[in-house]
C-alpha positions as CSV (number, residue, x, y, z in Angstrom):
1,M,-5.0,25.9,-18.4
2,K,-8.5,25.2,-17.0
3,L,-9.4,21.6,-16.5
4,Q,-13.0,20.4,-16.3
5,N,-14.9,17.6,-14.8
6,F,-15.8,14.7,-17.1
7,I,-19.4,13.7,-16.5
8,N,-21.7,11.6,-18.8
9,G,-19.1,11.6,-21.6
10,A,-18.7,15.4,-21.7
11,F,-16.5,18.0,-20.1
12,C,-18.2,20.6,-17.8
13,D,-17.4,23.3,-15.2
14,P,-18.2,22.7,-11.6
15,I,-21.7,23.6,-10.7
16,Q,-20.7,26.1,-8.0
17,K,-17.9,27.6,-10.1
18,D,-15.3,26.8,-7.3
19,W,-11.8,26.5,-8.6
20,I,-8.4,25.5,-7.2
21,D,-4.9,26.6,-8.5
22,N,-2.8,23.9,-10.1
23,Y,1.0,24.2,-9.5
24,N,4.0,23.0,-11.5
25,P,6.3,21.5,-8.8
26,S,9.5,22.0,-10.9
27,T,9.0,25.8,-11.0
28,G,6.6,26.5,-8.2
29,A,4.4,28.4,-10.6
30,V,0.6,28.2,-11.0
31,Y,-0.1,27.0,-14.5
32,G,-3.8,26.2,-14.4
33,S,-6.9,25.6,-12.3
34,I,-9.2,22.6,-11.6
35,P,-12.7,22.3,-10.2
36,N,-13.3,21.9,-6.5
37,S,-16.3,19.7,-7.1
38,S,-19.2,19.8,-4.6
39,Q,-21.8,17.3,-3.6
40,A,-23.9,18.6,-6.5
41,D,-21.1,17.6,-9.0
42,V,-20.7,14.2,-7.4
43,A,-24.5,13.7,-7.5
44,A,-24.5,14.6,-11.2
45,A,-21.6,12.1,-11.8
46,Y,-23.5,9.4,-9.9
47,K,-26.7,10.1,-11.9
48,A,-24.7,9.6,-15.1
49,A,-23.1,6.4,-13.8
50,A,-26.4,5.0,-12.5
51,G,-28.0,5.7,-15.9
52,A,-25.3,4.0,-17.8
53,F,-25.1,0.9,-15.5
54,P,-28.0,-1.2,-16.8
55,S,-26.6,-1.1,-20.4
56,W,-22.9,-1.4,-19.5
57,S,-23.4,-4.3,-17.1
58,S,-25.3,-6.1,-19.8
59,T,-22.6,-5.8,-22.4
60,T,-20.7,-9.0,-23.3
61,V,-17.3,-9.6,-21.8
62,E,-15.9,-9.4,-25.3
63,E,-17.3,-5.9,-25.9
64,R,-15.8,-4.7,-22.6
65,S,-12.5,-6.3,-23.3
66,Q,-12.3,-4.7,-26.7
67,L,-13.0,-1.2,-25.4
68,L,-10.4,-1.6,-22.6
69,S,-7.9,-2.7,-25.2
70,K,-8.7,0.3,-27.3
71,I,-8.1,2.6,-24.4
72,S,-4.8,0.9,-23.7
73,N,-3.7,1.4,-27.3
74,L,-4.6,5.1,-27.2
75,I,-2.6,5.6,-24.0
76,T,0.4,4.0,-25.8
77,A,-0.1,6.1,-28.8
78,K,-0.2,9.3,-26.7
79,L,2.8,8.2,-24.6
80,A,4.9,11.3,-25.2
81,I,2.0,13.7,-24.5
82,L,0.9,11.9,-21.3
83,A,4.5,11.5,-20.0
84,K,5.1,15.3,-20.4
85,A,1.9,16.0,-18.6
86,E,2.8,13.7,-15.8
87,A,6.3,15.2,-15.4
88,K,4.9,18.7,-15.4
89,D,2.1,18.0,-12.9
90,N,4.0,15.7,-10.5
91,G,7.6,16.9,-10.8
92,K,9.0,13.4,-11.5
93,P,11.7,13.0,-14.2
94,L,10.3,12.8,-17.7
95,S,12.4,9.7,-18.3
96,L,10.6,7.9,-15.4
97,A,7.1,8.9,-16.6
98,T,8.1,7.7,-20.1
99,A,9.6,4.4,-19.0
100,I,7.3,3.5,-16.1
101,D,4.2,5.5,-15.4
102,I,2.5,5.8,-18.7
103,P,3.4,2.3,-20.0
104,R,2.0,0.8,-16.8
105,A,-1.2,2.8,-17.2
106,A,-1.6,1.2,-20.7
107,A,-0.7,-2.2,-19.2
108,N,-3.4,-1.8,-16.6
109,F,-6.1,-1.5,-19.2
110,Q,-4.7,-4.2,-21.3
111,F,-4.2,-6.6,-18.4
112,F,-7.9,-6.3,-17.3
113,A,-9.1,-6.4,-20.9
114,N,-7.5,-9.9,-20.9
115,A,-8.3,-10.9,-17.3
116,I,-12.0,-10.3,-17.6
117,T,-12.2,-12.9,-20.4
118,Q,-10.7,-15.5,-18.0
119,F,-12.5,-14.6,-14.8
120,S,-14.7,-17.6,-14.0
121,S,-17.1,-18.6,-11.3
122,E,-17.4,-21.9,-9.3
123,A,-19.8,-24.8,-9.5
124,H,-20.3,-27.5,-6.9
125,E,-22.3,-30.6,-7.6
126,S,-24.0,-32.1,-4.5
127,L,-23.9,-35.8,-5.3
128,G,-26.7,-37.9,-3.8
129,K,-28.9,-34.8,-3.4
130,N,-29.5,-34.2,-7.1
131,A,-28.4,-30.6,-6.6
132,I,-25.9,-28.2,-8.1
133,N,-24.6,-24.9,-6.6
134,F,-23.0,-22.3,-8.8
135,T,-21.7,-18.8,-8.1
136,L,-22.6,-15.8,-10.1
137,R,-20.2,-12.9,-10.1
138,Q,-22.2,-9.7,-10.7
139,P,-21.0,-6.1,-10.9
140,I,-21.7,-4.0,-7.9
141,G,-23.2,-1.0,-9.6
142,V,-21.7,2.5,-9.2
143,V,-18.3,2.5,-7.4
144,G,-16.0,5.2,-6.2
145,C,-12.3,5.3,-7.0
146,I,-10.0,7.8,-5.3
147,S,-6.3,7.8,-6.3
148,P,-3.1,9.6,-5.0
149,W,-0.6,12.0,-6.4
150,N,2.6,10.0,-6.4
151,L,1.8,7.8,-9.4
152,P,-1.1,9.7,-10.9
153,L,-2.2,7.9,-14.1
154,Y,-0.5,4.6,-13.0
155,L,-2.7,4.2,-9.9
156,F,-5.8,5.9,-11.3
157,T,-6.1,3.3,-14.1
158,W,-5.2,0.5,-11.6
159,K,-8.5,1.1,-10.0
160,I,-10.7,2.2,-12.9
161,A,-9.7,-0.6,-15.3
162,P,-10.9,-3.6,-13.2
163,A,-14.0,-1.7,-12.1
164,I,-15.3,-1.1,-15.6
165,A,-14.0,-4.5,-16.9
166,A,-16.2,-6.2,-14.3
167,G,-19.3,-4.2,-15.5
168,N,-19.4,-1.4,-13.0
169,C,-19.7,2.3,-13.7
170,V,-17.3,4.6,-11.9
171,V,-17.2,8.0,-10.1
172,A,-13.5,8.7,-9.9
173,K,-11.4,11.4,-8.2
174,P,-7.7,11.9,-8.9
175,S,-5.5,13.8,-6.5
176,E,-6.1,17.5,-6.7
177,V,-2.3,17.9,-6.7
178,T,-1.9,16.0,-10.0
179,P,-5.1,16.1,-12.0
180,L,-3.8,16.6,-15.6
181,T,-3.4,13.0,-16.8
182,A,-6.8,12.0,-15.4
183,Y,-8.3,14.9,-17.4
184,L,-6.5,13.6,-20.5
185,L,-7.8,10.1,-19.8
186,G,-11.3,11.5,-20.2
187,E,-10.4,12.7,-23.7
188,I,-9.0,9.2,-24.5
189,C,-12.3,7.6,-23.3
190,Q,-14.2,9.8,-25.6
191,E,-12.0,8.9,-28.5
192,A,-12.2,5.2,-27.7
193,G,-16.0,5.3,-27.7
194,L,-16.5,4.3,-24.1
195,P,-20.3,4.7,-23.5
196,N,-21.3,7.9,-21.7
197,G,-21.5,7.6,-18.0
198,V,-19.4,4.5,-17.6
199,L,-16.4,6.6,-16.3
200,N,-17.0,10.0,-14.6
201,I,-14.1,12.0,-13.4
202,V,-14.6,14.7,-10.8
203,H,-11.8,16.9,-9.5
204,G,-11.4,18.6,-6.2
205,L,-10.2,18.4,-2.6
206,G,-10.4,15.3,-0.5
207,K,-12.5,17.1,2.2
208,T,-15.0,18.3,-0.3
209,T,-15.1,16.1,-3.5
210,G,-13.6,13.0,-1.9
211,Q,-15.9,13.2,1.1
212,A,-18.9,13.6,-1.2
213,I,-18.0,10.4,-3.0
214,V,-17.4,8.4,0.2
215,E,-20.6,9.5,1.9
216,H,-22.9,9.2,-1.2
217,P,-25.5,6.6,-0.1
218,Q,-25.8,4.9,-3.5
219,I,-22.1,4.5,-4.3
220,K,-21.7,1.0,-3.1
221,A,-17.9,0.5,-3.0
222,I,-14.8,2.7,-2.4
223,S,-11.3,1.9,-3.6
224,F,-8.8,4.3,-2.1
225,T,-5.1,4.7,-2.2
226,G,-3.4,7.3,0.0
227,G,-2.5,8.1,3.6
228,T,-3.4,6.0,6.6
229,Q,-5.1,8.8,8.4
230,T,-7.4,9.5,5.4
231,G,-8.0,5.8,5.0
232,A,-9.1,5.6,8.7
233,H,-11.5,8.5,8.1
234,I,-13.0,6.8,5.0
235,A,-13.5,3.6,7.0
236,R,-15.4,5.5,9.7
237,V,-17.7,7.1,7.1
238,A,-18.2,4.1,4.8
239,A,-18.3,1.1,7.1
240,P,-21.6,2.1,8.9
241,M,-23.1,2.5,5.4
242,F,-22.0,-1.1,4.6
243,K,-19.9,-0.2,1.6
244,K,-17.2,-2.5,0.3
245,L,-13.8,-1.0,1.1
246,S,-10.4,-1.5,-0.5
247,L,-7.8,0.7,1.3
248,E,-4.2,0.8,0.1
249,L,-2.4,3.0,2.7
250,G,1.0,3.9,4.0
251,G,4.2,2.0,4.4
252,K,7.5,2.1,6.3
253,N,9.2,-0.7,4.5
254,P,12.3,-2.5,5.7
255,N,15.2,-3.2,3.4
256,I,17.2,-6.0,5.0
257,I,20.7,-6.6,3.7
258,F,22.8,-9.7,4.7
259,A,26.5,-10.1,4.0
260,D,25.9,-13.1,1.7
261,C,23.9,-11.1,-0.8
262,D,24.9,-10.2,-4.4
263,Y,26.5,-7.0,-3.2
264,E,26.7,-5.0,-6.5
265,K,23.1,-5.9,-7.5
266,M,21.9,-5.0,-4.0
267,L,23.7,-1.7,-4.0
268,D,22.3,-0.5,-7.3
269,T,18.8,-1.7,-6.4
270,T,18.9,-0.1,-3.0
271,V,19.7,3.3,-4.5
272,R,16.7,2.9,-6.7
273,S,14.4,1.5,-4.0
274,S,15.4,4.4,-1.8
275,F,15.0,7.4,-4.1
276,A,12.9,6.4,-7.2
277,N,10.2,9.0,-7.8
278,Q,11.9,11.2,-5.1
279,G,11.1,8.5,-2.6
280,Q,7.4,9.1,-3.1
281,I,6.4,5.5,-3.7
282,C,4.6,3.6,-0.9
283,L,6.9,0.6,-1.6
284,C,10.2,2.4,-1.2
285,G,12.5,0.7,1.3
286,S,12.9,3.6,3.7
287,R,14.4,1.7,6.6
288,I,17.7,0.1,5.6
289,F,19.1,-2.6,8.0
290,V,22.6,-3.9,7.1
291,E,24.4,-6.8,8.7
292,Q,27.2,-5.5,11.0
293,S,30.1,-7.2,9.1
294,I,29.4,-5.2,5.9
295,Y,27.9,-2.1,7.5
296,T,30.9,0.2,7.2
297,K,31.6,-0.8,3.6
298,F,27.9,-0.4,2.7
299,K,27.7,3.0,4.3
300,K,30.7,4.3,2.3
301,D,29.6,2.8,-1.0
302,F,25.9,3.8,-0.6
303,I,26.9,7.4,0.1
304,Q,29.1,7.4,-3.0
305,K,26.4,6.0,-5.2
306,V,23.8,8.5,-3.9
307,S,26.1,11.4,-4.4
308,E,26.2,10.6,-8.1
309,L,22.4,11.1,-8.4
310,K,21.5,14.3,-10.3
311,V,18.8,16.5,-8.8
312,G,17.3,18.7,-11.5
313,N,14.6,19.8,-13.8
314,P,12.3,16.9,-14.6
315,F,12.7,17.6,-18.3
316,S,16.5,17.3,-18.4
317,E,17.7,14.0,-19.8
318,N,20.3,13.5,-17.0
319,T,18.0,14.2,-14.1
320,N,17.6,11.3,-11.6
321,V,15.7,13.1,-8.9
322,G,13.1,15.6,-9.8
323,A,10.9,18.0,-7.7
324,L,8.8,17.0,-4.7
325,V,5.1,17.2,-5.5
326,S,4.2,20.4,-3.6
327,K,5.6,23.1,-1.3
328,E,3.7,21.8,1.6
329,H,5.1,18.3,1.1
330,L,8.6,19.6,0.9
331,A,8.1,21.4,4.2
332,K,6.8,18.2,5.8
333,V,9.8,16.1,4.6
334,K,12.3,18.8,5.7
335,S,10.7,18.8,9.2
336,Y,11.7,15.2,9.7
337,I,15.3,16.0,8.6
338,N,15.5,19.1,10.8
339,T,14.6,17.2,13.9
340,S,16.9,14.2,13.3
341,E,19.6,15.3,15.7
342,E,17.0,15.5,18.5
343,Q,16.4,11.8,17.9
344,G,20.0,10.8,18.3
345,A,20.4,10.5,14.5
346,R,23.0,11.8,12.2
347,V,22.6,13.1,8.6
348,L,25.3,11.4,6.5
349,F,24.4,12.9,3.2
350,G,22.0,15.4,1.7
351,G,19.1,16.9,3.7
352,K,19.3,20.3,2.0
353,E,17.1,22.1,-0.6
354,V,18.6,22.3,-4.0
355,S,18.5,25.3,-6.3
356,V,18.0,24.3,-9.9
357,K,19.1,26.7,-12.6
358,G,16.0,28.1,-14.4
359,C,13.7,26.5,-11.8
360,E,14.8,28.3,-8.6
361,N,11.3,28.3,-7.1
362,G,10.8,24.6,-7.6
363,Y,10.5,22.1,-4.7
364,Y,13.9,20.3,-4.9
365,L,15.6,18.3,-2.1
366,S,18.8,16.4,-2.2
367,P,18.5,12.6,-1.5
368,T,19.1,12.2,2.2
369,I,20.8,9.4,4.2
370,I,20.4,9.4,8.0
371,E,22.1,7.1,10.4
372,V,19.9,6.1,13.3
373,S,20.8,4.4,16.6
374,T,17.4,2.9,17.4
375,N,14.4,1.6,15.4
376,D,12.0,3.3,17.9
377,C,12.8,6.9,16.7
378,V,10.3,8.9,14.8
379,L,12.4,8.7,11.6
380,N,11.9,4.9,11.6
381,Q,8.3,4.8,12.8
382,E,6.5,7.4,10.7
383,E,6.1,7.5,6.9
384,I,8.1,10.4,5.6
385,F,7.4,9.7,1.9
386,G,10.2,11.6,0.4
387,P,13.9,11.2,-0.6
388,V,14.9,10.2,2.9
389,V,16.2,6.8,4.1
390,T,17.6,5.7,7.4
391,I,20.4,3.2,7.9
392,M,21.2,1.0,10.9
393,P,23.4,-2.1,11.6
394,F,22.2,-5.4,13.0
395,S,23.9,-8.5,14.3
396,T,21.4,-11.4,14.2
397,E,18.4,-12.7,12.3
398,K,16.2,-12.4,15.3
399,E,17.2,-8.8,16.0
400,V,16.6,-7.6,12.4
401,L,13.3,-9.5,12.1
402,Q,12.1,-7.7,15.3
403,Y,13.2,-4.3,13.8
404,A,11.5,-5.0,10.5
405,N,8.1,-5.9,12.2
406,N,8.2,-3.3,14.9
407,V,6.2,-0.6,13.1
408,K,2.5,0.0,12.6
409,Y,2.7,-0.6,8.9
410,G,3.0,-3.8,6.9
411,L,3.1,-3.1,3.1
412,S,6.3,-4.5,1.7
413,A,9.7,-5.7,2.7
414,T,12.9,-6.4,0.7
415,L,15.4,-9.1,1.7
416,W,18.9,-9.5,0.3
417,T,20.5,-12.9,0.9
418,N,21.6,-16.0,-0.9
419,N,20.6,-18.3,2.0
420,L,17.6,-20.3,0.9
421,N,16.5,-21.2,4.5
422,R,16.7,-17.6,5.5
423,S,14.7,-16.5,2.4
424,M,11.9,-18.9,3.2
425,L,11.8,-18.2,6.9
426,F,11.9,-14.4,6.5
427,S,9.3,-14.5,3.7
428,K,6.9,-16.2,6.1
429,Q,7.7,-14.2,9.2
430,L,7.9,-10.7,7.8
431,Q,4.7,-8.8,8.5
432,A,4.2,-7.5,5.0
433,G,1.7,-8.0,2.2
434,I,4.6,-8.2,-0.3
435,V,8.1,-9.6,0.2
436,W,10.8,-9.2,-2.5
437,V,13.9,-11.4,-2.2
438,N,17.0,-10.2,-4.1
439,T,14.9,-7.7,-6.1
440,W,12.5,-4.7,-5.7
441,L,9.4,-3.6,-7.4
442,L,9.3,-6.6,-9.7
443,R,5.6,-6.7,-10.3
444,D,3.3,-9.4,-11.9
445,L,-0.1,-7.9,-12.3
446,R,-1.7,-11.2,-11.6
447,T,-0.6,-11.2,-8.0
448,P,-2.4,-9.7,-5.0
449,F,-1.3,-6.3,-3.9
450,G,-1.9,-4.7,-0.5
451,G,-0.7,-4.5,3.0
452,M,-1.2,-5.7,6.6
453,K,-1.8,-3.7,9.8
454,E,-2.2,0.1,9.1
455,S,-1.1,-0.4,5.5
456,G,-4.6,-1.2,4.5
457,V,-7.6,-3.4,4.0
458,G,-8.1,-5.8,1.1
459,R,-6.1,-6.6,-1.9
460,E,-5.9,-5.2,-5.5
461,G,-4.5,-6.8,-8.6
462,G,-5.5,-9.7,-10.8
463,N,-8.6,-11.7,-9.8
464,E,-8.5,-10.0,-6.4
465,A,-9.5,-6.7,-8.0
466,L,-12.2,-8.4,-10.1
467,R,-13.5,-10.1,-7.0
468,F,-13.6,-6.8,-5.1
469,F,-15.6,-5.1,-7.9
470,T,-18.2,-7.9,-8.1
471,E,-20.7,-9.4,-5.7
472,P,-20.8,-13.2,-5.4
473,K,-24.3,-14.8,-5.5
474,N,-24.8,-18.5,-4.8
475,V,-27.5,-20.3,-6.8
476,C,-28.7,-23.7,-5.7
477,I,-30.8,-25.9,-8.0
478,Q,-32.2,-29.3,-7.1
479,Y,-33.3,-31.4,-10.0
């Protein structure tokens, strides 16, 4: 299967005829190819976007809202096709793609279809001076959206929907590892009647295609989700060009469990927050801290629950843990496990590759629990981004709060307690952009999403995203 770029409403080959193999993670086999787009392809995409911008930015809010709703409805109508494509391309269980990824992609378009109709500006009357100030919120122009491989269509649409809802035109790049649903989104936009050039999708490597988007002098804003190292590189390139930046980067999130929690709910949720999507979610609670009085019980029960997870073919109904996204990523995750003993840590469960019948060359790894003796070890300080969690006991609130905050990341944190005072104090003191108390990954799309420290710059979601994709202009009139 040969995918093409989507530029100016049409599919086309890369100008330099440079192609990349596309792998199926569950089998390890090449099943297609994608463009490795060059500066020339990005320039063509920019030209199409810039040509569409005057007309698109002048459309009414109602017109944009209706088109976004139509795209949302088409995603829902094609749920089964898109979910199968996501599972094949990413290695995640089909059940997960069906229940979460594709419905959320549809919800992203529908949410911003509604949100743009409620997005309002401010006015300030200067009494005694016969003056009024009001703020215009105008689209930026052509913006760049670069998304990762872990939640391919979910996060691709999370960027694109608010950008076009606000009246911008987009040059977008999905991950080269998981390009298929982005390609299918191009077909959906054609069917929905999205004007040519409003959304342009270019495929390719980060160092070629992504770099060309970031350094393009007329692309005025970059929204990127991915690794912290790549985010730092983008900032170095884009900041001197005075581009607006939204960077959603890595995480090393604490999951803090106190003895007074709802134990069964905590246990079930912790299994999910540890290993959902093979642990390849930036919000997974990969560092588990358990109050000393229940640590032994938790360790026994957690291992038992995790041992019941089924690692297998993403298309099998009873699969809980699918394939990791690539051979290279599997090797990276295993390297952390293989050096755990050197760090004074002990593998309590898993840590081995799994051979799946009929998919013997796929990239499967058993969910892994590692007991660590210090929060300063590499296992607790670096983002592994796979089905690997560490566990460690704590004695006091002060101690665990120090553990939780003593990393370079600050994306999310999860707290399990029925103590109201503790809930309020920890919510304030945890250095994270998102704090979940007695739950995990319960999302309201109206809320700001993003992290502190090396987890990123800026916020996405709700009005935060619409503010990012617009420029505020103050107008003062004296009468």
